[in-house]
PDB file of N, CA, C and O in Angstrom:
ATOM      1  N   MET A   1     -76.386 -37.411 107.934  1.00  0.00           N
ATOM      2  CA  MET A   1     -74.837 -37.731 108.290  1.00  0.00           C
ATOM      3  C   MET A   1     -74.954 -37.684 109.901  1.00  0.00           C
ATOM      4  O   MET A   1     -73.859 -37.833 110.443  1.00  0.00           O
ATOM      5  N   GLU A   2     -76.055 -37.507 110.796  1.00  0.00           N
ATOM      6  CA  GLU A   2     -76.326 -37.805 112.020  1.00  0.00           C
ATOM      7  C   GLU A   2     -76.744 -39.444 112.576  1.00  0.00           C
ATOM      8  O   GLU A   2     -76.717 -39.932 113.706  1.00  0.00           O
ATOM      9  N   LYS A   3     -77.111 -39.986 111.317  1.00  0.00           N
ATOM     10  CA  LYS A   3     -77.174 -41.571 111.601  1.00  0.00           C
ATOM     11  C   LYS A   3     -75.744 -42.041 111.084  1.00  0.00           C
ATOM     12  O   LYS A   3     -75.538 -43.223 111.358  1.00  0.00           O
ATOM     13  N   GLN A   4     -74.824 -41.484 110.483  1.00  0.00           N
ATOM     14  CA  GLN A   4     -73.770 -42.006 110.378  1.00  0.00           C
ATOM     15  C   GLN A   4     -72.901 -41.836 111.958  1.00  0.00           C
ATOM     16  O   GLN A   4     -72.411 -42.763 112.604  1.00  0.00           O
ATOM     17  N   GLU A   5     -72.898 -40.440 112.298  1.00  0.00           N
ATOM     18  CA  GLU A   5     -72.011 -40.583 113.662  1.00  0.00           C
ATOM     19  C   GLU A   5     -72.763 -41.406 114.629  1.00  0.00           C
ATOM     20  O   GLU A   5     -71.927 -41.810 115.438  1.00  0.00           O
ATOM     21  N   LYS A   6     -73.894 -41.837 114.931  1.00  0.00           N
ATOM     22  CA  LYS A   6     -74.490 -42.723 115.680  1.00  0.00           C
ATOM     23  C   LYS A   6     -73.982 -43.869 115.635  1.00  0.00           C
ATOM     24  O   LYS A   6     -73.658 -44.369 116.712  1.00  0.00           O
ATOM     25  N   ILE A   7     -73.774 -44.569 114.489  1.00  0.00           N
ATOM     26  CA  ILE A   7     -73.303 -45.677 114.000  1.00  0.00           C
ATOM     27  C   ILE A   7     -71.730 -45.884 114.004  1.00  0.00           C
ATOM     28  O   ILE A   7     -71.326 -47.038 113.863  1.00  0.00           O
ATOM     29  N   ILE A   8     -70.802 -44.845 114.157  1.00  0.00           N
ATOM     30  CA  ILE A   8     -69.445 -44.923 114.554  1.00  0.00           C
ATOM     31  C   ILE A   8     -69.445 -45.168 116.405  1.00  0.00           C
ATOM     32  O   ILE A   8     -68.853 -45.985 117.110  1.00  0.00           O
ATOM     33  N   GLU A   9     -70.308 -44.151 116.695  1.00  0.00           N
ATOM     34  CA  GLU A   9     -70.538 -44.174 118.359  1.00  0.00           C
ATOM     35  C   GLU A   9     -70.864 -45.471 118.569  1.00  0.00           C
ATOM     36  O   GLU A   9     -70.073 -46.000 119.350  1.00  0.00           O
ATOM     37  N   LEU A  10     -71.751 -46.216 118.165  1.00  0.00           N
ATOM     38  CA  LEU A  10     -72.661 -47.098 118.595  1.00  0.00           C
ATOM     39  C   LEU A  10     -70.867 -48.701 118.198  1.00  0.00           C
ATOM     40  O   LEU A  10     -70.733 -49.668 118.947  1.00  0.00           O
ATOM     41  N   LEU A  11     -70.221 -48.531 117.368  1.00  0.00           N
ATOM     42  CA  LEU A  11     -69.236 -49.364 116.879  1.00  0.00           C
ATOM     43  C   LEU A  11     -68.354 -48.938 117.764  1.00  0.00           C
ATOM     44  O   LEU A  11     -67.803 -50.013 117.997  1.00  0.00           O
ATOM     45  N   ASN A  12     -67.667 -47.963 118.608  1.00  0.00           N
ATOM     46  CA  ASN A  12     -66.657 -47.562 119.560  1.00  0.00           C
ATOM     47  C   ASN A  12     -67.181 -48.140 120.721  1.00  0.00           C
ATOM     48  O   ASN A  12     -66.308 -48.589 121.464  1.00  0.00           O
ATOM     49  N   GLU A  13     -68.656 -48.305 121.218  1.00  0.00           N
ATOM     50  CA  GLU A  13     -68.449 -48.582 122.381  1.00  0.00           C
ATOM     51  C   GLU A  13     -68.981 -50.156 122.347  1.00  0.00           C
ATOM     52  O   GLU A  13     -69.171 -50.703 123.433  1.00  0.00           O
ATOM     53  N   LEU A  14     -69.168 -50.726 121.402  1.00  0.00           N
ATOM     54  CA  LEU A  14     -69.055 -52.257 121.225  1.00  0.00           C
ATOM     55  C   LEU A  14     -67.711 -52.682 121.405  1.00  0.00           C
ATOM     56  O   LEU A  14     -67.628 -53.588 122.234  1.00  0.00           O
ATOM     57  N   LYS A  15     -66.642 -52.331 120.909  1.00  0.00           N
ATOM     58  CA  LYS A  15     -65.424 -52.178 120.840  1.00  0.00           C
ATOM     59  C   LYS A  15     -65.003 -52.400 122.164  1.00  0.00           C
ATOM     60  O   LYS A  15     -64.400 -53.381 122.598  1.00  0.00           O
ATOM     61  N   LYS A  16     -65.387 -51.370 122.778  1.00  0.00           N
ATOM     62  CA  LYS A  16     -64.866 -51.151 124.432  1.00  0.00           C
ATOM     63  C   LYS A  16     -65.487 -51.961 125.435  1.00  0.00           C
ATOM     64  O   LYS A  16     -65.275 -52.070 126.643  1.00  0.00           O
ATOM     65  N   LYS A  17     -66.565 -52.679 124.407  1.00  0.00           N
ATOM     66  CA  LYS A  17     -67.032 -53.978 125.445  1.00  0.00           C
ATOM     67  C   LYS A  17     -66.809 -55.353 124.886  1.00  0.00           C
ATOM     68  O   LYS A  17     -67.712 -56.189 124.866  1.00  0.00           O
ATOM     69  N   GLN A  18     -65.632 -55.575 124.446  1.00  0.00           N
ATOM     70  CA  GLN A  18     -65.428 -56.939 123.447  1.00  0.00           C
ATOM     71  C   GLN A  18     -66.348 -57.345 122.852  1.00  0.00           C
ATOM     72  O   GLN A  18     -66.554 -58.558 122.908  1.00  0.00           O
ATOM     73  N   PHE A  19     -67.210 -56.530 122.092  1.00  0.00           N
ATOM     74  CA  PHE A  19     -68.198 -57.390 121.295  1.00  0.00           C
ATOM     75  C   PHE A  19     -67.892 -58.367 120.524  1.00  0.00           C
ATOM     76  O   PHE A  19     -67.049 -58.200 119.643  1.00  0.00           O
ATOM     77  N   THR A  20     -68.512 -59.557 120.705  1.00  0.00           N
ATOM     78  CA  THR A  20     -68.258 -60.680 119.715  1.00  0.00           C
ATOM     79  C   THR A  20     -69.627 -60.747 118.999  1.00  0.00           C
ATOM     80  O   THR A  20     -70.657 -61.050 119.601  1.00  0.00           O
ATOM     81  N   GLY A  21     -69.584 -60.457 117.722  1.00  0.00           N
ATOM     82  CA  GLY A  21     -70.431 -61.119 116.916  1.00  0.00           C
ATOM     83  C   GLY A  21     -70.291 -60.048 115.465  1.00  0.00           C
ATOM     84  O   GLY A  21     -69.245 -59.591 115.004  1.00  0.00           O
ATOM     85  N   PHE A  22     -72.035 -59.788 114.832  1.00  0.00           N
ATOM     86  CA  PHE A  22     -71.602 -58.747 113.914  1.00  0.00           C
ATOM     87  C   PHE A  22     -72.674 -57.762 113.719  1.00  0.00           C
ATOM     88  O   PHE A  22     -73.601 -57.762 114.529  1.00  0.00           O
ATOM     89  N   ILE A  23     -72.664 -56.842 112.655  1.00  0.00           N
ATOM     90  CA  ILE A  23     -73.156 -55.416 112.728  1.00  0.00           C
ATOM     91  C   ILE A  23     -73.495 -55.935 110.902  1.00  0.00           C
ATOM     92  O   ILE A  23     -72.782 -56.306 109.970  1.00  0.00           O
ATOM     93  N   ARG A  24     -74.964 -55.700 111.098  1.00  0.00           N
ATOM     94  CA  ARG A  24     -75.582 -55.787 109.340  1.00  0.00           C
ATOM     95  C   ARG A  24     -76.065 -54.424 109.143  1.00  0.00           C
ATOM     96  O   ARG A  24     -77.110 -54.193 109.751  1.00  0.00           O
ATOM     97  N   ILE A  25     -75.594 -53.471 108.468  1.00  0.00           N
ATOM     98  CA  ILE A  25     -76.355 -52.424 107.817  1.00  0.00           C
ATOM     99  C   ILE A  25     -76.984 -52.260 106.550  1.00  0.00           C
ATOM    100  O   ILE A  25     -76.562 -52.362 105.398  1.00  0.00           O
ATOM    101  N   ASN A  26     -78.370 -51.913 107.160  1.00  0.00           N
ATOM    102  CA  ASN A  26     -78.730 -51.561 105.627  1.00  0.00           C
ATOM    103  C   ASN A  26     -79.234 -50.407 104.749  1.00  0.00           C
ATOM    104  O   ASN A  26     -80.072 -49.614 105.181  1.00  0.00           O
ATOM    105  N   PHE A  27     -78.725 -50.319 103.532  1.00  0.00           N
ATOM    106  CA  PHE A  27     -78.986 -48.741 103.109  1.00  0.00           C
ATOM    107  C   PHE A  27     -80.270 -48.734 102.035  1.00  0.00           C
ATOM    108  O   PHE A  27     -80.810 -49.799 101.738  1.00  0.00           O
ATOM    109  N   SER A  28     -80.660 -47.632 101.548  1.00  0.00           N
ATOM    110  CA  SER A  28     -81.800 -47.402 100.946  1.00  0.00           C
ATOM    111  C   SER A  28     -81.954 -46.456 100.380  1.00  0.00           C
ATOM    112  O   SER A  28     -82.573 -45.703 101.133  1.00  0.00           O
ATOM    113  N   GLN A  29     -81.678 -45.762  99.025  1.00  0.00           N
ATOM    114  CA  GLN A  29     -81.106 -44.574  98.708  1.00  0.00           C
ATOM    115  C   GLN A  29     -80.519 -43.815  98.795  1.00  0.00           C
ATOM    116  O   GLN A  29     -80.681 -42.693  98.315  1.00  0.00           O
ATOM    117  N   GLY A  30     -79.103 -44.454  99.850  1.00  0.00           N
ATOM    118  CA  GLY A  30     -77.718 -43.864 100.263  1.00  0.00           C
ATOM    119  C   GLY A  30     -78.303 -43.486 102.070  1.00  0.00           C
ATOM    120  O   GLY A  30     -77.699 -42.833 102.921  1.00  0.00           O
ATOM    121  N   GLY A  31     -79.146 -43.914 102.139  1.00  0.00           N
ATOM    122  CA  GLY A  31     -79.590 -43.950 103.425  1.00  0.00           C
ATOM    123  C   GLY A  31     -79.454 -44.854 104.313  1.00  0.00           C
ATOM    124  O   GLY A  31     -79.530 -46.027 103.948  1.00  0.00           O
ATOM    125  N   VAL A  32     -79.211 -44.531 105.741  1.00  0.00           N
ATOM    126  CA  VAL A  32     -79.498 -46.412 106.658  1.00  0.00           C
ATOM    127  C   VAL A  32     -81.031 -46.233 106.921  1.00  0.00           C
ATOM    128  O   VAL A  32     -81.643 -45.222 107.268  1.00  0.00           O
ATOM    129  N   THR A  33     -81.461 -47.449 106.670  1.00  0.00           N
ATOM    130  CA  THR A  33     -82.697 -47.946 106.779  1.00  0.00           C
ATOM    131  C   THR A  33     -82.747 -49.053 108.063  1.00  0.00           C
ATOM    132  O   THR A  33     -83.803 -49.223 108.674  1.00  0.00           O
ATOM    133  N   ARG A  34     -81.868 -49.577 108.316  1.00  0.00           N
ATOM    134  CA  ARG A  34     -81.960 -50.807 109.430  1.00  0.00           C
ATOM    135  C   ARG A  34     -80.328 -51.135 110.341  1.00  0.00           C
ATOM    136  O   ARG A  34     -79.201 -50.932 109.889  1.00  0.00           O
ATOM    137  N   ILE A  35     -80.584 -51.524 111.304  1.00  0.00           N
ATOM    138  CA  ILE A  35     -79.022 -51.956 111.551  1.00  0.00           C
ATOM    139  C   ILE A  35     -79.410 -53.080 112.988  1.00  0.00           C
ATOM    140  O   ILE A  35     -80.082 -52.876 113.999  1.00  0.00           O
ATOM    141  N   GLU A  36     -78.844 -53.980 112.635  1.00  0.00           N
ATOM    142  CA  GLU A  36     -79.024 -55.336 113.345  1.00  0.00           C
ATOM    143  C   GLU A  36     -77.628 -55.492 113.917  1.00  0.00           C
ATOM    144  O   GLU A  36     -76.581 -55.183 113.348  1.00  0.00           O
ATOM    145  N   LYS A  37     -77.777 -56.059 115.223  1.00  0.00           N
ATOM    146  CA  LYS A  37     -76.917 -56.662 115.986  1.00  0.00           C
ATOM    147  C   LYS A  37     -77.043 -57.919 116.030  1.00  0.00           C
ATOM    148  O   LYS A  37     -78.159 -58.385 116.262  1.00  0.00           O
ATOM    149  N   ASN A  38     -75.948 -58.757 115.820  1.00  0.00           N
ATOM    150  CA  ASN A  38     -75.848 -60.292 116.383  1.00  0.00           C
ATOM    151  C   ASN A  38     -74.887 -60.869 117.258  1.00  0.00           C
ATOM    152  O   ASN A  38     -73.745 -60.943 116.803  1.00  0.00           O
ATOM    153  N   GLU A  39     -75.096 -61.320 118.481  1.00  0.00           N
ATOM    154  CA  GLU A  39     -74.014 -61.350 119.080  1.00  0.00           C
ATOM    155  C   GLU A  39     -74.090 -63.090 119.927  1.00  0.00           C
ATOM    156  O   GLU A  39     -75.110 -63.614 120.373  1.00  0.00           O
ATOM    157  N   GLU A  40     -72.789 -63.627 119.935  1.00  0.00           N
ATOM    158  CA  GLU A  40     -72.735 -64.686 120.717  1.00  0.00           C
ATOM    159  C   GLU A  40     -73.190 -64.595 122.190  1.00  0.00           C
ATOM    160  O   GLU A  40     -72.930 -63.662 122.950  1.00  0.00           O
ATOM    161  N   ILE A  41     -74.065 -65.943 122.546  1.00  0.00           N
ATOM    162  CA  ILE A  41     -74.334 -65.548 123.834  1.00  0.00           C
ATOM    163  C   ILE A  41     -73.620 -66.346 125.106  1.00  0.00           C
ATOM    164  O   ILE A  41     -73.713 -66.080 126.304  1.00  0.00           O
ATOM    165  N   LEU A  42     -72.855 -67.441 124.436  1.00  0.00           N
ATOM    166  CA  LEU A  42     -71.953 -68.017 125.222  1.00  0.00           C
ATOM    167  C   LEU A  42     -70.246 -67.612 124.711  1.00  0.00           C
ATOM    168  O   LEU A  42     -69.835 -68.158 123.687  1.00  0.00           O
ATOM    169  N   LYS A  43     -69.610 -66.953 125.233  1.00  0.00           N
ATOM    170  CA  LYS A  43     -68.268 -66.394 125.160  1.00  0.00           C
ATOM    171  C   LYS A  43     -67.182 -67.614 125.890  1.00  0.00           C
ATOM    172  O   LYS A  43     -67.143 -67.989 127.062  1.00  0.00           O
ATOM    173  N   LYS A  44     -66.547 -67.945 124.990  1.00  0.00           N
ATOM    174  CA  LYS A  44     -65.136 -68.839 125.501  1.00  0.00           C
ATOM    175  C   LYS A  44     -64.300 -67.973 126.248  1.00  0.00           C
ATOM    176  O   LYS A  44     -63.727 -67.197 125.483  1.00  0.00           O
ATOM    177  N   ASN A  45     -64.065 -67.834 127.180  1.00  0.00           N
ATOM    178  CA  ASN A  45     -62.869 -67.004 128.278  1.00  0.00           C
ATOM    179  C   ASN A  45     -61.503 -67.533 127.542  1.00  0.00           C
ATOM    180  O   ASN A  45     -61.487 -68.744 127.323  1.00  0.00           O
ATOM    181  N   LYS A  46     -60.477 -66.862 127.178  1.00  0.00           N
ATOM    182  CA  LYS A  46     -59.298 -67.231 126.892  1.00  0.00           C
ATOM    183  C   LYS A  46     -58.614 -67.110 128.268  1.00  0.00           C
ATOM    184  O   LYS A  46     -58.741 -66.221 129.110  1.00  0.00           O
ATOM    185  N   THR A  47     -57.726 -68.419 128.291  1.00  0.00           N
ATOM    186  CA  THR A  47     -56.777 -68.804 129.487  1.00  0.00           C
ATOM    187  C   THR A  47     -55.346 -68.516 129.036  1.00  0.00           C
ATOM    188  O   THR A  47     -54.403 -68.734 129.796  1.00  0.00           O
TER     189      THR A  47
END
Protein backbone atom coordinates (compact mmCIF):
# COMPACT_ATOMS: atom_id res chain seq x y z
CA MET A 1 0.00 0.00 0.00
CA GLU A 2 2.88 2.37 0.75
CA LYS A 3 4.27 2.03 -2.79
CA GLN A 4 0.87 2.85 -4.27
CA GLU A 5 0.69 6.05 -2.22
CA LYS A 6 4.16 7.03 -3.44
CA ILE A 7 3.08 6.44 -7.05
CA ILE A 8 0.06 8.70 -6.60
CA GLU A 9 2.27 11.37 -5.01
CA LEU A 10 4.72 11.10 -7.94
CA LEU A 11 1.91 11.45 -10.49
CA ASN A 12 0.49 14.50 -8.71
CA GLU A 13 3.91 16.21 -8.69
CA LEU A 14 4.48 15.43 -12.38
CA LYS A 15 1.06 16.86 -13.20
CA LYS A 16 1.95 20.12 -11.41
CA LYS A 17 5.16 20.37 -13.46
CA GLN A 18 3.24 19.77 -16.73
CA PHE A 19 5.03 16.48 -17.43
CA THR A 20 5.05 15.44 -21.10
CA GLY A 21 5.90 11.80 -21.53
CA PHE A 22 4.81 8.48 -20.13
CA ILE A 23 5.13 6.33 -17.02
CA ARG A 24 5.54 2.55 -17.18
CA ILE A 25 4.77 0.58 -14.02
CA ASN A 26 5.72 -3.11 -13.82
CA PHE A 27 3.92 -5.43 -11.44
CA SER A 28 4.92 -8.90 -10.26
CA GLN A 29 2.61 -11.08 -8.17
CA GLY A 30 0.42 -8.09 -7.35
CA GLY A 31 3.25 -5.78 -6.24
CA VAL A 32 5.08 -2.90 -7.92
CA THR A 33 8.54 -4.01 -9.03
CA ARG A 34 9.72 -1.18 -11.26
CA ILE A 35 8.70 2.33 -12.38
CA GLU A 36 10.11 3.96 -15.52
CA LYS A 37 9.60 7.60 -16.49
CA ASN A 38 10.23 8.82 -20.04
CA GLU A 39 9.93 12.49 -20.89
CA GLU A 40 10.40 14.63 -23.97
CA ILE A 41 13.66 16.56 -23.89
CA LEU A 42 12.54 19.37 -26.17
CA LYS A 43 9.08 20.77 -25.45
CA LYS A 44 7.30 23.07 -27.88
CA ASN A 45 5.76 26.12 -26.26
CA LYS A 46 2.17 26.90 -27.20
CA THR A 47 1.68 30.50 -28.31
